[in-house]
SEVO-615350 format. One line per 10 residues: number of its first residue (from 1); for each residue x, y, z of N, C-alpha, C, O. Coordinates in Angstrom, 3 decimals, decimal comma. Layout:
REM SEVO-615350
NUM) X:Y:Z:X:Y:Z:X:Y:Z:X:Y:Z  ...;
REM end
This chain:
REM SEVO-615350
1) -100,850:99,592:-76,139:-99,531:99,550:-75,565:-99,097:98,077:-75,498:-99,918:97,169:-75,625  -97,852:97,871:-75,305:-97,269:96,516:-75,194:-96,137:96,616:-74,169:-95,543:97,671:-73,948  -95,874:95,468:-73,560:-94,807:95,374:-72,539:-93,852:94,267:-72,932:-94,261:93,229:-73,452  -92,578:94,499:-72,677:-91,526:93,498:-72,983:-90,713:93,298:-71,697:-90,375:94,254:-70,999  -90,417:92,055:-71,412:-89,617:91,715:-70,255:-88,156:91,473:-70,678:-87,886:90,813:-71,681  -87,236:92,016:-69,896:-85,808:91,768:-70,101:-85,216:90,976:-68,963:-84,009:91,023:-68,725  -86,080:90,231:-68,242:-85,651:89,396:-67,122:-84,632:88,372:-67,626:-84,610:88,060:-68,817  -83,816:87,864:-66,762:-82,682:87,020:-67,109:-82,923:85,798:-67,958:-81,992:85,335:-68,617  -84,123:85,249:-67,978:-84,413:84,056:-68,757:-84,948:84,375:-70,156:-85,168:83,467:-70,957  -85,154:85,644:-70,449:-85,742:86,007:-71,739:-84,698:85,988:-72,857:-83,512:85,774:-72,603;
11) -85,142:86,212:-74,087:-84,264:86,166:-75,233:-83,289:87,347:-75,207:-82,100:87,176:-75,476  -83,787:88,533:-74,888:-82,997:89,722:-74,771:-83,031:90,142:-73,313:-84,102:90,441:-72,785  -81,891:90,172:-72,657:-81,888:90,376:-71,195:-81,061:91,610:-70,822:-80,128:92,022:-71,511  -81,483:92,174:-69,662:-80,694:93,242:-69,025:-80,509:92,875:-67,538:-80,033:93,701:-66,759  -80,867:91,691:-67,154:-80,805:91,260:-65,754:-82,196:91,283:-65,152:-82,642:90,284:-64,589  -82,865:92,366:-65,259:-84,257:92,553:-64,836:-84,797:93,720:-65,659:-84,098:94,276:-66,506  -86,015:94,070:-65,403:-86,592:95,222:-66,055:-87,322:94,860:-67,337:-87,548:93,691:-67,650  -87,682:95,910:-68,065:-88,420:95,686:-69,316:-88,671:96,994:-70,015:-88,012:97,997:-69,743  -89,619:96,979:-70,908:-89,894:98,149:-71,739:-91,418:98,193:-72,000:-92,060:97,177:-72,265  -91,940:99,381:-71,915:-93,339:99,630:-72,221:-93,334:100,488:-73,461:-92,598:101,473:-73,524;
21) -94,140:100,139:-74,456:-94,212:100,962:-75,681:-95,694:101,316:-75,914:-96,592:100,521:-75,635  -95,915:102,525:-76,429:-97,248:102,957:-76,758:-97,168:104,137:-77,726:-96,177:104,867:-77,761  -98,215:104,303:-78,496:-98,317:105,512:-79,349:-99,391:106,443:-78,790:-99,823:107,376:-79,468  -99,816:106,192:-77,562:-100,833:107,001:-76,916:-100,164:107,959:-75,925:-99,585:107,522:-74,931  -100,244:109,247:-76,194:-99,573:110,251:-75,328:-100,018:110,178:-73,881:-99,204:110,299:-72,965  -101,316:109,978:-73,676:-101,843:109,956:-72,307:-101,254:108,765:-71,519:-100,851:108,919:-70,366  -101,210:107,596:-72,144:-100,619:106,393:-71,497:-99,141:106,659:-71,230:-98,643:106,367:-70,142  -98,439:107,212:-72,215:-97,019:107,446:-72,077:-96,748:108,408:-70,901:-95,882:108,132:-70,070  -97,464:109,506:-70,828:-97,269:110,490:-69,763:-97,554:109,877:-68,359:-96,820:110,135:-67,405  -98,608:109,082:-68,259:-98,945:108,449:-67,001:-97,832:107,455:-66,603:-97,404:107,429:-65,449;
31) -97,382:106,658:-67,549:-96,335:105,653:-67,251:-95,035:106,356:-66,855:-94,372:105,939:-65,905  -94,666:107,421:-67,578:-93,471:108,160:-67,252:-93,528:108,784:-65,857:-92,545:108,786:-65,116  -94,694:109,308:-65,525:-94,912:109,941:-64,206:-94,770:108,872:-63,106:-94,035:109,073:-62,139  -95,457:107,767:-63,254:-95,378:106,698:-62,236:-93,989:106,113:-62,169:-93,502:105,787:-61,086  -93,337:105,974:-63,324:-91,981:105,425:-63,377:-90,930:106,330:-62,821:-89,796:105,903:-62,608  -91,281:107,595:-62,574:-90,346:108,550:-61,973:-90,779:108,842:-60,515:-90,655:109,965:-60,027  -91,271:107,831:-59,868:-91,632:107,868:-58,450:-92,790:108,829:-58,138:-92,933:109,275:-57,000  -93,607:109,145:-59,134:-94,743:110,013:-58,881:-94,349:111,426:-58,561:-95,100:112,145:-57,902  -93,170:111,847:-59,019:-92,652:113,178:-58,697:-93,280:114,269:-59,554:-93,718:114,057:-60,685  -93,296:115,442:-58,944:-93,754:116,679:-59,666:-92,749:116,906:-60,826:-91,556:116,629:-60,701;
41) -93,252:117,393:-61,895:-92,414:117,566:-63,106:-91,308:118,631:-62,930:-90,211:118,490:-63,472  -91,608:119,675:-62,180:-90,610:120,775:-62,083:-90,123:121,076:-60,648:-89,109:121,751:-60,471  -90,818:120,593:-59,664:-90,411:120,832:-58,274:-89,635:119,584:-57,785:-90,227:118,519:-57,613  -88,337:119,717:-57,565:-87,522:118,557:-57,201:-88,002:117,932:-55,871:-88,307:118,631:-54,905  -88,052:116,626:-55,867:-88,376:115,805:-54,687:-89,791:115,993:-54,152:-90,099:115,520:-53,058  -90,669:116,687:-54,912:-92,050:116,766:-54,473:-92,768:115,571:-55,098:-92,858:115,450:-56,320  -93,279:114,687:-54,224:-93,939:113,490:-54,673:-95,451:113,727:-54,584:-95,986:114,035:-53,519  -96,121:113,575:-55,724:-97,544:113,875:-55,800:-98,403:112,620:-55,486:-99,505:112,733:-54,949  -97,899:111,485:-55,816:-98,582:110,211:-55,495:-97,596:109,093:-55,533:-96,477:109,244:-56,023  -98,023:107,941:-55,001:-97,127:106,794:-54,961:-96,726:106,392:-56,371:-97,573:106,163:-57,235;
51) -95,442:106,311:-56,582:-94,909:105,918:-57,882:-93,888:104,798:-57,711:-93,839:104,145:-56,668  -93,087:104,585:-58,724:-92,167:103,474:-58,729:-90,828:103,935:-59,291:-90,773:104,925:-60,021  -89,765:103,242:-58,965:-88,472:103,580:-59,509:-88,109:102,562:-60,574:-87,336:101,632:-60,346  -88,677:102,764:-61,712:-88,456:101,838:-62,852:-87,414:102,478:-63,789:-87,719:102,899:-64,906  -86,229:102,528:-63,303:-85,159:103,098:-64,140:-84,088:102,044:-64,377:-83,701:101,319:-63,460  -83,625:101,969:-65,587:-82,576:101,044:-65,943:-81,228:101,706:-65,761:-81,061:102,879:-66,096  -80,269:100,971:-65,237:-78,919:101,517:-65,087:-78,237:101,546:-66,463:-78,675:100,882:-67,402  -77,163:102,324:-66,557:-76,392:102,414:-67,791:-75,834:101,076:-68,185:-75,801:100,752:-69,373  -75,386:100,275:-67,214:-74,840:98,988:-67,520:-75,898:98,051:-68,081:-75,647:97,327:-69,044  -77,102:98,067:-67,465:-78,195:97,272:-67,998:-78,569:97,701:-69,404:-78,843:96,857:-70,258;
61) -78,583:98,986:-69,652:-78,926:99,494:-71,005:-77,879:99,043:-71,996:-78,229:98,694:-73,124  -76,596:99,033:-71,623:-75,529:98,615:-72,512:-75,681:97,138:-72,859:-75,483:96,742:-74,008  -76,034:96,321:-71,861:-76,282:94,905:-72,136:-77,428:94,714:-73,115:-77,336:93,915:-74,048  -78,488:95,440:-72,899:-79,632:95,344:-73,773:-79,332:95,786:-75,205:-79,736:95,136:-76,168  -78,612:96,909:-75,324:-78,259:97,415:-76,676:-77,342:96,454:-77,399:-77,479:96,268:-78,608  -76,416:95,843:-76,697:-75,527:94,885:-77,334:-76,313:93,686:-77,880:-76,009:93,181:-78,961  -77,308:93,242:-77,142:-78,138:92,141:-77,618:-79,059:92,570:-78,731:-79,352:91,792:-79,639  -79,515:93,798:-78,666:-80,383:94,322:-79,727:-79,655:94,286:-81,068:-80,274:94,036:-82,102  -78,347:94,534:-81,058:-77,564:94,518:-82,263:-77,564:93,155:-82,949:-77,365:93,069:-84,161  -77,790:92,077:-82,168:-77,822:90,725:-82,761:-79,150:90,042:-82,572:-79,222:88,813:-82,552;
71) -80,195:90,814:-82,435:-81,540:90,252:-82,162:-82,003:89,346:-83,300:-82,643:88,327:-83,039  -81,700:89,685:-84,553:-82,129:88,853:-85,678:-81,478:87,471:-85,581:-82,130:86,470:-85,878  -80,233:87,395:-85,181:-79,519:86,130:-85,020:-80,177:85,310:-83,880:-80,404:84,109:-84,027  -80,474:85,966:-82,762:-81,056:85,272:-81,584:-82,457:84,743:-81,933:-82,796:83,612:-81,586  -83,265:85,559:-82,616:-84,612:85,130:-82,984:-84,537:83,946:-83,989:-85,276:82,967:-83,885  -83,635:84,082:-84,936:-83,467:83,009:-85,929:-83,132:81,657:-85,274:-83,658:80,616:-85,668  -82,265:81,696:-84,288:-81,878:80,441:-83,586:-83,081:79,884:-82,858:-83,307:78,675:-82,907  -83,871:80,719:-82,178:-85,049:80,236:-81,466:-86,080:79,659:-82,412:-86,732:78,667:-82,086  -86,240:80,267:-83,588:-87,150:79,766:-84,561:-86,656:78,436:-85,141:-87,459:77,557:-85,455  -85,348:78,293:-85,281:-84,780:77,004:-85,723:-85,096:75,912:-84,727:-85,542:74,828:-85,103;
81) -84,862:76,199:-83,433:-85,145:75,218:-82,364:-86,582:74,788:-82,421:-86,869:73,593:-82,365  -87,506:75,739:-82,533:-88,922:75,398:-82,640:-89,153:74,478:-83,859:-89,876:73,487:-83,758  -88,545:74,806:-84,991:-88,765:73,996:-86,206:-88,257:72,566:-86,023:-88,850:71,646:-86,586  -87,197:72,343:-85,268:-86,728:70,993:-84,985:-87,773:70,214:-84,191:-88,075:69,062:-84,504  -88,316:70,855:-83,165:-89,358:70,186:-82,376:-90,578:69,886:-83,246:-91,138:68,791:-83,194  -90,977:70,867:-84,040:-92,151:70,698:-84,875:-91,956:69,531:-85,827:-92,872:68,736:-86,036  -90,758:69,424:-86,410:-90,506:68,323:-87,365:-90,663:66,976:-86,699:-91,234:66,059:-87,290  -90,168:66,836:-85,480:-90,197:65,562:-84,807:-91,464:65,265:-84,035:-91,796:64,097:-83,837  -92,179:66,277:-83,595:-93,348:66,058:-82,735:-94,707:66,288:-83,421:-95,761:65,922:-82,903  -94,632:66,918:-84,622:-95,866:67,147:-85,346:-96,549:65,839:-85,641:-95,934:64,939:-86,213;
91) -97,779:65,712:-85,275:-98,490:64,462:-85,516:-98,363:63,424:-84,418:-98,978:62,361:-84,503  -97,573:63,710:-83,381:-97,483:62,769:-82,270:-98,769:62,849:-81,485:-99,158:63,923:-81,026  -99,437:61,709:-81,325:-100,745:61,656:-80,665:-100,610:62,116:-79,216:-99,739:61,647:-78,483  -101,475:63,032:-78,816:-101,527:63,510:-77,425:-100,692:64,760:-77,152:-100,657:65,248:-76,022  -100,020:65,282:-78,183:-99,152:66,444:-77,994:-99,597:67,574:-78,930:-99,818:67,354:-80,121  -99,721:68,762:-78,385:-99,962:69,928:-79,203:-98,817:70,923:-78,937:-98,602:71,313:-77,789  -98,100:71,328:-79,958:-97,050:72,310:-79,809:-97,627:73,721:-79,880:-98,667:73,946:-80,499  -96,947:74,660:-79,245:-97,309:76,054:-79,394:-97,309:76,378:-80,885:-96,550:75,786:-81,653  -98,138:77,292:-81,283:-98,304:77,575:-82,720:-98,165:79,056:-82,984:-98,418:79,884:-82,110  -97,763:79,378:-84,190:-97,648:80,771:-84,638:-98,923:81,140:-85,392:-99,348:80,420:-86,297;
101) -99,503:82,217:-85,030:-100,736:82,686:-85,717:-100,353:83,325:-87,046:-99,265:83,884:-87,182  -101,243:83,240:-88,016:-100,933:83,804:-89,371:-100,669:85,287:-89,315:-99,951:85,795:-90,176  -101,204:86,011:-88,355:-101,082:87,447:-88,266:-99,880:87,912:-87,420:-99,695:89,112:-87,216  -99,072:86,971:-86,933:-97,940:87,325:-86,056:-96,727:86,473:-86,409:-96,835:85,432:-87,059  -95,576:86,946:-85,963:-94,330:86,197:-86,104:-93,817:85,943:-84,690:-93,420:86,874:-83,989  -93,830:84,680:-84,279:-93,371:84,329:-82,932:-91,844:84,253:-82,906:-91,226:83,814:-83,876  -91,233:84,682:-81,792:-89,816:84,443:-81,610:-89,562:83,093:-80,999:-88,417:82,646:-80,931  -90,624:82,425:-80,547:-90,513:81,093:-79,924:-89,475:81,142:-78,808:-88,544:80,338:-78,762  -89,661:82,100:-77,917:-88,790:82,232:-76,728:-88,641:80,893:-76,029:-87,532:80,485:-75,687  -89,749:80,214:-75,819:-89,762:78,856:-75,299:-90,638:78,026:-76,242:-91,715:78,457:-76,654;
111) -90,150:76,823:-76,574:-91,037:75,903:-77,261:-91,841:75,195:-76,221:-91,301:74,562:-75,313  -93,149:75,307:-76,358:-94,049:74,725:-75,346:-94,959:73,699:-75,992:-95,294:73,772:-77,174  -95,346:72,738:-75,162:-96,305:71,743:-75,644:-97,350:71,535:-74,588:-97,131:71,796:-73,406  -98,493:71,059:-75,034:-99,629:70,728:-74,149:-99,861:69,228:-74,229:-99,900:68,653:-75,317  -100,015:68,600:-73,068:-100,427:67,204:-73,030:-101,924:67,187:-73,131:-102,606:67,683:-72,234  -102,452:66,639:-74,183:-103,903:66,613:-74,414:-104,567:65,627:-73,441:-103,904:64,830:-72,778  -105,885:65,714:-73,384:-106,673:64,826:-72,527:-106,392:63,369:-72,772:-106,466:62,560:-71,847  -106,062:63,005:-74,028:-105,837:61,598:-74,347:-104,603:61,029:-73,669:-104,451:59,810:-73,591  -103,716:61,889:-73,176:-102,517:61,458:-72,443:-102,928:61,240:-70,999:-103,210:62,196:-70,277  -102,962:59,998:-70,584:-103,467:59,667:-69,263:-102,358:59,603:-68,192:-102,289:58,674:-67,386;
121) -101,524:60,605:-68,224:-100,450:60,732:-67,269:-100,421:62,197:-66,857:-100,564:63,091:-67,690  -100,236:62,428:-65,577:-100,156:63,801:-65,083:-98,856:64,463:-65,567:-97,849:63,791:-65,787  -98,898:65,732:-65,721:-97,738:66,470:-66,184:-96,520:66,206:-65,277:-95,412:66,007:-65,773  -96,727:66,205:-63,956:-95,615:66,016:-63,030:-94,970:64,653:-63,230:-93,748:64,538:-63,140  -95,749:63,633:-63,493:-95,205:62,293:-63,745:-94,451:62,258:-65,072:-93,373:61,674:-65,183  -95,051:62,902:-66,072:-94,450:62,990:-67,388:-93,086:63,664:-67,322:-92,105:63,151:-67,860  -93,031:64,824:-66,657:-91,757:65,551:-66,564:-90,736:64,805:-65,699:-89,532:64,897:-65,937  -91,214:64,078:-64,710:-90,288:63,253:-63,894:-89,639:62,170:-64,729:-88,448:61,900:-64,571  -90,398:61,546:-65,612:-89,852:60,541:-66,508:-88,839:61,149:-67,467:-87,818:60,531:-67,771  -89,121:62,366:-67,948:-88,134:63,052:-68,778:-86,876:63,350:-67,988:-85,770:63,206:-68,509;
131) -87,024:63,761:-66,744:-85,869:64,074:-65,893:-84,985:62,842:-65,708:-83,759:62,955:-65,680  -85,601:61,669:-65,581:-84,830:60,415:-65,494:-83,936:60,200:-66,698:-82,914:59,519:-66,616  -84,333:60,789:-67,821:-83,526:60,681:-69,055:-82,665:61,930:-69,250:-82,183:62,189:-70,352  -82,471:62,715:-68,160:-81,659:63,943:-68,151:-82,231:64,997:-69,111:-81,491:65,765:-69,725  -83,550:65,011:-69,223:-84,231:66,035:-70,005:-84,938:66,984:-69,053:-85,922:66,607:-68,416  -84,461:68,172:-68,954:-84,945:69,128:-67,978:-86,007:69,998:-68,650:-85,727:70,681:-69,635  -87,219:69,968:-68,115:-88,315:70,774:-68,604:-88,858:71,610:-67,439:-88,394:71,496:-66,304  -89,816:72,419:-67,735:-90,490:73,148:-66,652:-91,943:73,362:-67,047:-92,276:73,435:-68,230  -92,810:73,462:-66,027:-94,227:73,637:-66,351:-94,451:75,057:-66,895:-93,678:75,981:-66,639  -95,538:75,183:-67,650:-95,929:76,526:-68,091:-96,384:77,279:-66,854:-96,737:76,687:-65,834;
141) -96,366:78,584:-66,969:-96,818:79,429:-65,868:-98,313:79,202:-65,636:-99,055:78,958:-66,588  -98,756:79,281:-64,390:-100,214:79,188:-64,178:-100,857:80,482:-64,731:-100,215:81,530:-64,790  -102,096:80,380:-65,119:-102,774:81,597:-65,651:-102,926:82,640:-64,541:-103,201:82,306:-63,388  -102,744:83,877:-64,904:-102,901:84,971:-63,936:-104,280:84,940:-63,301:-104,443:85,299:-62,135  -105,258:84,516:-64,059:-106,644:84,480:-63,533:-106,799:83,425:-62,445:-107,861:83,355:-61,825  -105,788:82,602:-62,186:-105,886:81,621:-61,128:-105,503:82,196:-59,747:-105,700:81,536:-58,727  -104,970:83,390:-59,718:-104,578:84,018:-58,466:-105,757:84,849:-57,954:-106,451:85,515:-58,722  -105,966:84,790:-56,616:-107,129:85,422:-56,024:-107,264:86,905:-56,372:-108,371:87,393:-56,596  -106,145:87,617:-56,418:-106,235:89,054:-56,633:-106,667:89,413:-58,060:-107,026:90,561:-58,324  -106,635:88,453:-58,971:-107,020:88,727:-60,340:-108,264:87,938:-60,765:-108,780:88,142:-61,864;
151) -108,732:87,064:-59,925:-109,847:86,144:-60,277:-111,122:86,941:-60,572:-111,678:87,605:-59,698  -111,554:86,858:-61,800:-112,764:87,553:-62,207:-113,812:86,608:-62,732:-115,011:86,835:-62,574  -113,342:85,521:-63,371:-114,265:84,558:-63,975:-113,542:83,260:-64,195:-112,317:83,215:-64,082  -114,245:82,220:-64,502:-113,664:80,935:-64,795:-113,012:81,031:-66,187:-113,562:81,636:-67,107  -111,846:80,427:-66,310:-111,110:80,431:-67,576:-110,651:78,995:-67,838:-109,481:78,671:-67,635  -111,562:78,144:-68,285:-111,206:76,719:-68,421:-110,078:76,433:-69,390:-109,297:75,513:-69,146  -109,953:77,187:-70,493:-108,836:76,966:-71,422:-107,514:77,335:-70,789:-106,545:76,580:-70,874  -107,470:78,486:-70,160:-106,222:78,897:-69,501:-105,853:77,956:-68,364:-104,675:77,668:-68,151  -106,861:77,473:-67,628:-106,608:76,515:-66,559:-106,033:75,219:-67,088:-105,071:74,690:-66,531  -106,607:74,706:-68,150:-106,145:73,468:-68,760:-104,705:73,583:-69,223:-103,876:72,716:-68,949;
161) -104,421:74,674:-69,935:-103,053:74,918:-70,449:-102,093:75,056:-69,282:-100,988:74,515:-69,328  -102,492:75,775:-68,230:-101,661:75,955:-67,054:-101,324:74,657:-66,343:-100,264:74,532:-65,729  -102,237:73,683:-66,429:-102,047:72,379:-65,745:-101,373:71,331:-66,629:-100,762:70,394:-66,114  -101,476:71,476:-67,970:-100,977:70,438:-68,852:-99,845:70,920:-69,756:-99,362:70,155:-70,591  -99,416:72,158:-69,609:-98,385:72,718:-70,480:-96,996:72,484:-69,958:-96,768:72,480:-68,749  -96,056:72,287:-70,877:-94,635:72,030:-70,554:-93,758:72,861:-71,470:-93,960:72,881:-72,685  -92,786:73,545:-70,890:-91,767:74,224:-71,685:-90,642:73,248:-71,921:-90,105:72,675:-70,973  -90,278:73,051:-73,172:-89,238:72,141:-73,564:-87,893:72,817:-73,551:-87,832:74,044:-73,633  -86,800:72,064:-73,449:-85,466:72,696:-73,525:-85,384:73,569:-74,782:-85,672:73,113:-75,889  -84,986:74,831:-74,590:-84,981:75,791:-75,695:-83,808:76,714:-75,655:-83,842:77,767:-76,291;
171) -82,727:76,357:-74,907:-81,598:77,251:-74,792:-80,912:77,498:-76,166:-80,951:76,660:-77,066  -80,316:78,633:-76,269:-79,685:78,995:-77,539:-78,518:78,054:-77,924:-78,118:78,007:-79,087  -77,989:77,325:-76,962:-76,900:76,390:-77,291:-77,394:75,009:-77,664:-76,592:74,099:-77,877  -78,717:74,839:-77,748:-79,296:73,561:-78,163:-78,942:73,302:-79,629:-78,977:74,217:-80,451  -78,606:72,064:-79,947:-78,310:71,682:-81,326:-79,191:70,483:-81,710:-79,803:69,848:-80,851  -79,240:70,197:-82,977:-80,018:69,046:-83,436:-79,463:67,758:-82,799:-80,215:66,828:-82,507  -78,160:67,721:-82,593:-77,509:66,528:-82,046:-77,862:66,260:-80,595:-77,914:65,105:-80,173  -78,109:67,328:-79,814:-78,387:67,088:-78,395:-79,885:67,266:-78,086:-80,256:67,428:-76,923  -80,724:67,238:-79,088:-82,159:67,252:-78,874:-82,617:65,893:-78,410:-81,953:64,889:-78,669  -83,722:65,847:-77,741:-84,211:64,588:-77,178:-85,419:64,044:-77,870:-85,914:62,994:-77,461;
181) -85,930:64,684:-78,890:-87,247:64,382:-79,405:-87,381:62,986:-79,971:-88,496:62,476:-80,083  -86,305:62,368:-80,321:-86,394:61,008:-80,908:-86,717:59,965:-79,853:-87,228:58,896:-80,188  -86,441:60,239:-78,615:-86,626:59,203:-77,585:-87,567:59,598:-76,458:-87,977:58,731:-75,687  -87,925:60,865:-76,332:-88,621:61,280:-75,131:-90,045:60,745:-74,997:-90,576:60,633:-73,892  -90,648:60,421:-76,125:-92,051:59,993:-76,054:-92,168:58,479:-75,810:-93,275:57,962:-75,659  -91,052:57,785:-75,772:-91,083:56,323:-75,669:-90,906:55,865:-74,213:-89,846:55,349:-73,858  -91,891:56,040:-73,402:-91,865:55,460:-72,027:-93,252:55,075:-71,584:-93,429:54,578:-70,472;
REM end
């Protein structure tokens, strides 16, 4: 199964919500049951177990479908933005850009970079210096395994990326002319 988020900052949005896809009947039936508030299939308002109200409104669905009609255009723009960063930052010492695996095609929702160990500046100081140049970035999300309720084992790679990763400006209105890559590394 796979899950897709349609939260407001994603490439395809409906305001909130998302989509679960699977080709497994058992998983589908369980997800549909839980997503319908754990209700009995034929007896109205009989709740068999705790469920959730994961239903999209018609307006949200219309927003999503309208964006789905132009998804190729949106993905193409995100891939262009990534290619601009790659062209200017590839080979810059101390920086690793997010990468596309040979077996997948990334939409590059966000272009992300990692400050390698050789960069002797904390991420917060680095992003503050960018902010002084009117370059707005945000840290990568912390790894889920860092939260007590999910902590099962040490995850040094995820921890490193969570502490050293930065999402670069990646809005669909970004152009080559308003990119910052020519000057951001010079401080």
